[in-house]
C-alpha positions, 0 to 999 in steps of 0.5 A, a space after each residue: 500500500 502506498 501512502 495516500 492522502 485525501 483533503 476535503 475542499 473548503 475544509 481543514 480536514 484531511 486524512 491519509 494512511 501509510 504502512 508502518 514498518 514496525 512490529 506492533 503487539 497489543 496485550 490485554 488480560 495476559 493475552 496478545 490480542 494483536 500481533 502484526 507486522 502489517 499495521 498501517 498508520 492513519 493520520 487525521 487532521 488535528 488528531 494523534 496517529 492511529 494504528 489499524 491492523 488487518 483482521 487476520 492479525 487480530 485475535 478475533 476469537 477474543 472479541 465480542 461484537 457490540 451493538 455500539 456504533 458511531 458515525 464519522 461524517 468523513 470516514 463512515 459508520 464505525 462498528 465496535 467489539 469488546 475484548 473478553 479474556 476469561 473474566 476480563 472484559 473491556 467494553 467497546 475497545 475495538 472498532 472498524 469501518 466495515 463499509 468506509 466512505 471513499 476517502 477511508 477505503 484504505 482502512 477497509 478490513 482493518 481494525 483498531 483499538 482504544 489505547 486506554 482500553 487495553 493493557 499494553 502496546 509494544 513497537 518491536 520490544 519497546 513498550 509505548 504509552 498513551 498513543 501511537 508515535 508519529 514517525 514525523 515527530 522529533 524529540 532531541 535531547 542535547 547536552 548543553 553548557 547554558 546557565 540555568 537557574 530556577 526560582 521557586 517561592 522566592 528562592 533559587 532552588 537550582 543552578 546548573 551549567 550542564 543542562 540537557 535541552 529537550 527540543 520536541 516538535 510543537 512544544 516548548 524547550 525543556 531544561 533537564 538538570 542534574 540532581 546534584 545541581 538542585 537544592 535537595 533539601 526542598 524536594 519532596 517525592 510525589 506519587 504522581 506518574 504520567 506517561 509519554 509515548 516519546 520519553 516513557 514514564 515520568 515521576 514527580 517531585 514537589 518543592 516545599 519552601 517554608 510552609 508553602 508546598 508547590 506540588 508536582 512542579 518537577 518531573 524526571 524520567 528514571 528509565 527513559 526510552 532509548 531515543 532520549 537516554 541523555 535525560 535519564 535521572 535528570 530533573 525538569 522544572 515545569 517552567 510555567 508554574 514556578 516563579 522564574 526560569 533564567 537561561 543565561 541570565 534571561 527570564 524564560 517566557 512561554 512562546 505564544 506560538 507553542 501549542 500541541 498540534 493534536 487534539 487530546 484523545 482518550 
């Protein structure tokens, strides 16, 4: 299958499908419900990419047809399945456009799954979180010698000349600092955990200055994905939520043009 694109005249909506060279597996209830080296990625305006799989690569014996249907004005009517593995059931976790509209013919015979309604997804042997990774999205982690200072609660709590800068498509630059360059006396480990498809699992710290607690304003990747190993164990301040971040003596400001190019999906 060649990459194909479709744009609707007079609208901002467009849709394209291209084959993925990655081996993708999806797990639920201790079973591998998808095992595919023939997945395709569907790119739809304003949304994260979505994996679709040939039904032959899906454990259809673990899926139960549902009465649920949704209608997309562009792609057509989606039919749904629930996943049932023993006593584990995930309702309406999979969908397919059985008779797609002409613009979506490249996903006919393919089935997709809600990320949040399964247990784990893998590309090759690496677990991927939240949503499919866009092969055109870049994340570069580059060591630097810039002078970075972080102020919280009126105090300088970090001062470093050895940050790692993370440049990520569509997002603001983030500054990751060595643990030793941060005042460890004000750090309080948090139970908060978030997931990023490009960097991995993030753990958080709060900062306590006197009697004031600044919750979850620092995050760290203890075991980041291979592409960003330079940030392993480093700490990053949530620049928008602290008093100030200074880069080479200049106060960091949030650029007006930096915003996530995709809509959030559940």
